[in-house]
C-alpha atoms as one frame of an Amber mdcrd trajectory, in Angstrom:
protein
 -33.893  -7.299 -12.364 -32.774  -7.834  -8.582 -29.923  -5.650  -7.607 -26.488
  -7.549  -6.989 -23.839  -6.862  -4.715 -20.175  -7.386  -3.764 -19.253  -8.120
  -0.344 -16.321  -6.637   0.667 -14.982  -8.096   3.862 -11.789  -6.429   5.604
  -9.868  -7.080   8.847 -10.254  -3.624  10.125 -10.254  -0.063   8.991  -6.996
   0.712  10.714  -3.794   2.151   8.926  -4.372   1.951   5.388  -7.092  -0.360
   4.942 -10.048   2.042   4.963  -8.373   3.476   1.682  -7.958  -0.302   0.504
 -11.625  -0.948   0.668 -11.762   2.419  -0.932  -9.839   1.314  -3.718 -11.918
  -2.180  -4.289 -15.323  -0.197  -4.140 -14.264   2.042  -6.509 -13.784  -0.889
  -9.185 -17.535  -1.166  -9.288 -18.516   2.481  -9.955 -20.519   2.566 -12.893
 -21.205  -1.073 -12.647 -24.263  -2.764 -12.103 -23.105  -3.834  -8.917 -23.483
  -2.375  -5.722 -20.591  -2.775  -2.532 -21.416  -3.863   1.001 -18.131  -3.330
   2.893 -17.852  -4.968   6.573 -15.318  -4.468   8.571 -14.496  -7.281  10.895
 -12.975  -5.123  13.811 -12.715  -1.704  14.960 -15.363   0.730  15.768 -18.058
   2.394  14.028 -16.988   5.545  12.287 -18.776   7.838  10.363 -15.387   9.018
   9.049 -14.532   5.466   7.831 -17.718   4.981   6.301 -17.257   8.054   4.184
 -13.779   7.028   3.414 -14.686   3.276   2.382 -16.959   4.918  -0.744 -19.242
   1.859  -0.636 -23.206   1.490  -1.303 -23.196   0.219   2.427 -20.733  -0.387
   5.535 -21.345  -2.518   8.313 -18.837  -2.381  11.383 -18.935  -5.986  12.935
 -16.954  -4.510  16.060 -15.482  -7.535  17.010 -12.353  -7.405  19.449  -9.213
  -9.156  18.649  -9.868 -11.963  21.083 -13.155 -12.311  19.838 -11.859 -13.530
  16.214  -9.129 -15.653  17.761  -9.390 -19.310  17.651 -12.626 -20.813  15.712
 -14.451 -17.284  14.748 -17.766 -18.878  15.320 -19.422 -15.855  15.874 -17.853
 -13.749  13.357 -18.774 -16.788  10.994 -22.611 -16.603  12.026 -22.587 -12.958
  11.722 -20.808 -13.006   8.026 -23.365 -15.968   7.031 -26.387 -13.476   7.965
 -25.203 -10.784   5.989 -24.408 -13.094   3.022 -28.109 -14.461   3.206 -29.379
 -10.821   3.359 -29.417 -10.045  -0.437 -27.843 -11.197  -3.504 -24.063 -11.146
  -3.735 -22.179 -12.179  -6.748 -18.673 -12.678  -4.794 -16.644 -12.024  -1.543
 -13.376  -9.877  -1.775 -11.788 -10.593   1.401  -8.511  -8.929   2.611  -6.189
 -10.715   4.506  -6.210 -14.162   6.072  -8.889 -14.192   8.770 -11.483 -12.594
   6.915 -10.772 -14.822   3.973 -11.105 -17.777   6.499 -14.177 -16.396   7.601
 -15.648 -15.711   4.401 -14.815 -19.304   2.968 -16.470 -20.631   5.911 -19.672
 -18.587   6.284 -20.609 -18.457   2.504 -20.954 -20.392  -0.661 -19.527 -17.789
  -2.765 -16.756 -16.974  -5.013 -14.149 -15.569  -2.845 -11.224 -13.563  -3.870
  -8.513 -13.429  -1.403  -6.273  -9.865  -1.602  -2.873 -10.516  -0.348  -0.921
  -7.146   0.807   2.352  -8.802   2.767   5.075 -11.769   1.607   4.747 -14.700
   3.189   0.787 -15.275   3.558   1.273 -18.954   2.525   4.864 -20.266   3.612
   2.621 -21.708   6.708   1.333 -25.321   6.018  -2.063 -24.618   7.802  -2.749
 -21.608   5.060  -1.578 -23.967   2.388  -3.985 -26.670   3.455  -6.812 -24.329
   3.766  -6.323 -22.807   0.513  -6.103 -26.011  -1.240  -9.260 -27.269   0.343
 -11.051 -24.317  -0.760  -9.384 -23.852  -4.202 -12.504 -24.642  -6.382 -14.126
 -21.129  -5.630 -11.017 -19.366  -3.995  -8.697 -17.036  -5.989  -6.062 -14.866
  -5.099  -4.960 -11.371  -5.803  -1.672  -9.748  -4.813  -0.843  -6.074  -4.754
   2.325  -6.756  -6.584   3.863  -9.011  -8.874   6.433  -9.722  -6.093   3.782
 -10.880  -3.752   2.284 -12.960  -6.294   5.063 -14.905  -7.012   5.523 -15.491
  -3.316   2.188 -17.084  -3.316   2.858 -18.958  -6.508   6.082 -20.414  -5.299
   3.906 -21.585  -2.103   0.889 -23.224  -4.282   2.718 -24.489  -7.275  -0.110
 -26.967  -7.999  -2.206 -23.927  -8.644  -2.965 -22.819 -12.226  -1.400 -19.210
 -12.800  -4.615 -17.429 -13.590  -5.747 -18.193 -10.023  -3.119 -16.206  -8.525
  -2.837 -12.844 -10.068  -1.859  -9.191  -9.406  -3.860  -6.106  -8.881  -1.748
  -3.354  -8.269  -2.788  -0.872  -5.300  -3.543   2.566  -6.797  -4.764   6.052
  -5.797  -7.490   8.339  -6.892  -5.459  10.727  -8.693  -7.834  13.721  -9.076
  -8.669  13.629  -5.320  -5.151  13.002  -4.226  -3.928  16.019  -6.357  -6.777
  18.037  -4.996  -5.342  17.808  -1.404  -1.973  18.450  -2.166  -0.732  21.763
  -0.292   1.438  23.925  -2.341   5.403  23.590  -2.199   5.882  27.034  -0.291
   3.123  26.175   2.182   4.182  22.758   2.740   7.732  23.456   3.563   6.470
  26.009   6.217   4.198  23.353   7.723   7.086  21.302   8.160   9.457  23.452
   9.237  11.775  23.285   6.078  13.850  26.208   4.406  12.477  27.264   1.206
  15.406  27.679  -0.682  17.150  24.061   0.517  16.763  21.072  -1.717  15.156
  18.340   0.170  15.231  14.572  -0.125  11.993  13.226   1.839  11.482   9.881
   3.103   7.862   8.997   4.979   7.468   5.741   7.235   7.395   4.115  10.585
  10.972   4.345  12.206  11.499   0.691  12.279  14.024  -1.889  10.794  11.527
  -2.955   7.681  11.975   0.821   6.407  15.750   0.782   6.912  16.372   4.392
   7.496  19.426   3.368   8.664  20.884   2.802   5.142  19.215   6.026   4.013
  21.177   8.063   6.432  24.541   6.360   5.587  24.060   7.011   1.867  23.025
  10.784   2.320  26.045  10.914   4.757  28.784   9.495   1.871  26.825  11.868
  -0.787  26.403  15.096   1.322  29.677  16.258   0.322  29.107  16.317  -3.400
  25.153  17.532  -3.089  24.120  20.877  -3.634  25.099  23.293  -0.516  22.269
  22.731   2.198  20.725  19.813   1.123  18.740  18.259   3.946  17.148  14.863
   4.373  13.523  15.068   6.200  12.059  11.594   7.731   8.591  11.836   8.705
   7.288   9.198  10.876   7.555   7.318  14.437   8.428   4.487  16.061  10.963
   2.380  18.316  14.454   2.915  16.495  13.454   6.850  16.682  16.464   7.317
  19.104  18.662   4.873  17.606  18.360   6.587  14.090  19.241  10.283  15.865
  22.081   8.507  17.434  23.237   7.284  14.088  22.953  10.801  12.319  24.984
  12.312  15.093  27.843   9.712  14.652  27.829  10.477  11.139  28.043  14.176
  11.544  25.217  15.126   9.551  22.537  15.787  12.705  22.711  19.264  11.206
  21.366  18.328   8.095  18.391  15.686   9.161  15.250  16.601  10.145  13.241
  14.226  11.972   9.702  15.744  11.795   7.773  13.046  13.931   4.443  11.845
  12.955   2.757  14.341  10.489  -1.253  13.888  10.369  -2.065  13.285   6.868
   1.640  13.676   5.541   1.102  12.864   2.337  -0.546  16.185   1.543   2.951
  18.029   2.294   4.787  15.682  -0.447   5.369  18.899  -2.537   7.968  19.872
  -0.069  10.417  17.272  -1.293  12.704  17.434  -4.388  12.809  13.781  -4.167
  11.481  11.161  -2.403  13.633   8.124  -1.306  12.190   4.687  -0.045  14.820
   2.771   1.785  12.540  -0.231   2.750  13.248  -3.967   3.014  11.187  -5.589
   0.554   7.926  -3.498   0.731   5.595  -5.533  -0.564   4.301  -2.441  -3.159
   5.186   0.820  -1.797   1.992   2.919  -1.603   3.841   5.976  -0.489   5.702
   6.078  -3.683   2.335   6.827  -5.552   1.790   9.490  -3.122   4.932  11.161
  -3.810   4.581  10.692  -7.610   0.857  11.995  -7.407   2.498  15.259  -5.715
   4.679  15.419  -8.902   7.907  14.565  -7.028  10.630  12.231  -8.408  11.174
   8.857  -6.366  13.781   6.696  -5.753  13.588   3.196  -3.973  15.312   0.062
  -3.135  15.505  -2.510  -6.053  13.551  -5.202  -3.997  10.095  -6.035  -3.281
   7.008  -4.043  -5.232   9.001  -1.050  -5.495  10.515  -1.948  -8.951   7.025
  -2.267 -10.273   6.484   1.392  -9.553   9.720   3.151 -10.168  10.634   1.707
 -13.455  13.636   3.861 -14.215  16.835   1.805 -13.225  18.713   5.271 -12.287
  16.420   5.529  -9.472  16.727   1.967  -7.873  19.334   1.366  -5.617  20.326
  -2.367  -4.073  19.095  -3.122  -0.569  21.395  -1.923   2.342  23.908  -0.341
   0.001  24.614   2.866   1.328  27.282   3.560  -1.144  25.241   2.706  -4.444
  22.337   5.096  -2.742  25.016   7.879  -2.293  25.673   7.462  -5.983  22.317
   7.609  -7.259  21.544  10.907  -4.815  24.713  12.570  -6.664  23.347  11.594
  -9.878  20.146  12.706  -9.518  20.936  15.834  -7.987  23.455  16.466 -10.999
  20.529  15.737 -13.480  17.594  17.863 -14.793  15.677  16.896 -11.475  12.345
  16.529 -13.264   9.765  13.883 -12.093   9.961  12.529 -15.824   6.669  10.600
 -16.941   5.803   9.841 -13.307   2.380  11.146 -13.488   1.620   9.657 -16.766
   3.030   6.397 -15.730   0.559   7.022 -12.752  -2.462   7.644 -14.650  -1.620
   4.438 -17.049  -0.814   1.695 -14.195  -1.775   2.767 -10.523  -4.911   4.919
 -11.174  -8.322   3.572 -10.217  -9.292   3.811 -14.087  -6.257   1.330 -14.616
  -6.964  -1.022 -11.985 -10.834  -1.379 -13.058  -9.573  -2.247 -16.720  -7.177
  -4.933 -15.241  -9.973  -6.239 -12.661 -12.691  -6.907 -15.153 -10.505  -8.444
 -17.675  -8.901 -11.041 -14.892 -10.460 -14.881 -15.294 -11.446 -14.995 -11.909
 -13.276 -12.272 -11.619 -15.272 -13.075 -14.593 -15.769 -16.753 -13.612 -16.872
 -15.200 -10.313 -19.580 -12.595 -11.669 -20.767 -15.138 -13.862 -21.379 -17.973
 -11.201
């Protein structure tokens, strides 16, 4: 029997997208299919080739300018690749790869959506409807899925489904730095209770509410409690000024950009995500795999990860966040069933079971 392949097409390998490619390549581990991952932009990198965990990786190395407009060169390049072997379907991440895959091939295309608003533009709705017969849509959370369904109300529900982001639990656990060493690496005192936050210092991440909630809670928290924020971004100075204005500058540690920061999550007693409508919240899984309890805003995809209402607070509600922080530190302060939930719902194994049960996948592989 001839080898059959899956063509995975990504915009780039920058930021989280090499791991996204790994997540989707991992779906076919142990299956009869091989995976070829193609990166539209981004220079060739042996490190990214390894992270992608695919049978083969091709870096097209187009510039951003070259994939503007009609993208004819990219369409020709992908058409040539698609003709090189027996592909069953295309998994395309984000809008440009989806556009190119639909125009360059006659294969079924599963388009994966990682953000809100992808089909609020009329041109994208028109394009999706034009290729509706062989295009299916996957969202990284139910929240993103529902946003797409509202934009494409004529589409059957089974053509717009959810496949949550996930994590290689064993590999991630193997990389976790022990708590004492993690605190030493981050410059945090060994005995202090520490609330952690990791993300760009950007309005979307809303660390301002986190600072305000922490300030309101501080008189009721255990002595010496610290807030540690890892990340860089345009709001760095404004957030430091806010901490000073709230009188908590000595209780907040701005750690800056920490390479491979997820290895150090064991330094935290609690991880708090204050983001404004996070599509999913991969950072929550990274905290959970380190055995750290998580707390998040009750919006976007975060509630799908954080099942306990006691660990959710309304967006931009600093007073509610303060009360949740106080209640957490007054409780037993364990991670609950976080690791079990991680394996059950957000592991590679859980995603593989879900993926192959989806009608869009079954139809695509049978085509």
